[in-house]
N, C-alpha and C positions, 0 to 999 in steps of 0.2 A: 743554931749553928747551920751554916750553909753547906750544901753538898758541893764538893770540889769540882766535879765534872760539869754540872749544869748551872750552879750558882743559885739554885732554888733551895728554899728551906727544907729541912727533913721533915717527914711526917705529913699528916693531912692538915688542911687548914682548920682553924678553930671552928668555923661553921660555914655552911654553904651559903651562897648569896641568896637573899630572900626572893629575888626576881629571877632565879635560875630557869623556871619554866618559860618565862617570857624571853629570856636570852636564847634558850634552845629553839623556840619557835621563830625568833628573828633570824637566827643562823640558818635554820632550815629554809625559811622563806627567801632568804637572800640567794640560795642556791637552787631554788625550785624552778622547774620548767613551767612557765606561766600557762601554757596551753593545756597540759595534763595535770598540773599541780603535784607532780611526782618529784621526789628528790632522793638521791643516794644517801644512805645513813652517814657514812664516813665518821663513825663514832670516835676512832682514835684521834683524828685531826680535830674534830669538834671539841673533844675533851681538853686538848691542848689550847685551843683558841679560847675556851671558856674557863680555863684553869681549874678544872675539877677532875676527879678520877673517872675512869670509864664506868666503874660500878655505880657511882653516884649518878652519872649521866643516864645509864640504863634504867635505874630506878625511877628517875624523873620522867623519862620517855614512856615508861610503862604507865605512870600516872596520867600522862597526857593521852595515851591510848585509851585508858579506861574512861577518861572524861570526855572522849569524843573529839579531840583535837587532831589526832593522828590516826591513820589506818595503815596497817602493814599489808603490803601487796607482794606477791611473788610472781615474777615475770620471767618467762623463758628467755635465755640469752639469745642474741642475734645469730650466733653460730649454731651449728647442728650438734654441739657437744653434749646436749642434754642437761646443761647446767641451768640453775634457776637463780635469778638475782632477787634480792630482797630490797624493796624500796618503800619509802613512806609516802602516803598521799595526805596532804594537808587538807583537812576538812574545814578548819576555821583559821582565822588570822590571829596574830599575837594580840591585837586590840581586844579580841573577844575574851581573853583571860580575865580582864577587869570587869566585864559585864556581870559575871556570876558572883563577884565579890560584894 
């Protein structure tokens, strides 16, 4: 049964896409600053683009972090507000996901 407001089916998908880590890496790489290899997480927008829940996305990102594909950095914001931004630094490319397999 489809949800009236969004038209999307109710509940979670039957299973996650098998290439979700590669999709995450490609999405991050497409938005990455080439000079610094840093990218803003934007997990809410990325979960919509990839059609997965934010919790599933966070779990896969944590696996990518543990496997050495992504590093979390904390950078002071440009203003003097004392805020800190969280960004990801891509250490490997999406093509490297298949090398270890």
